C-alpha angles and dihedrals in degrees: 000000000000119000128219109070095169121093123226090256091052090049091049091051089059107029102027131246094270093058094044091049090047090052088059087070099047117105114250122221132200112265095206087221113147120226111237100191101068093270108132097192118129115241124224127177141184124194143191131192118229140167114245127217090273091056093252121140110241138172124230113202127190119204126211128183131201129183114245093238091055088058096051112115094357111139098174110050088187089071092064129095108260121192124170111243095194147312139253130193123206 
């Protein structure tokens, strides 16, 4: 099951545009999480901590997915096409 059910607009509504824009430039790392629904995509994520409007410390995570065959033989992951699949806030 893919993570990141929030859209960019929903993430901006909670975290603010500045935090969401900043997250775009954070390096993502593989999560090593196995998909359990037959989806064989490889999950990557990047996260930033922020303080919400209530003064609570929160974490905004962006999720990215790549197909295993797209990763074969790739030495520089920065050369790949990275698109955020969705966001989560904890």
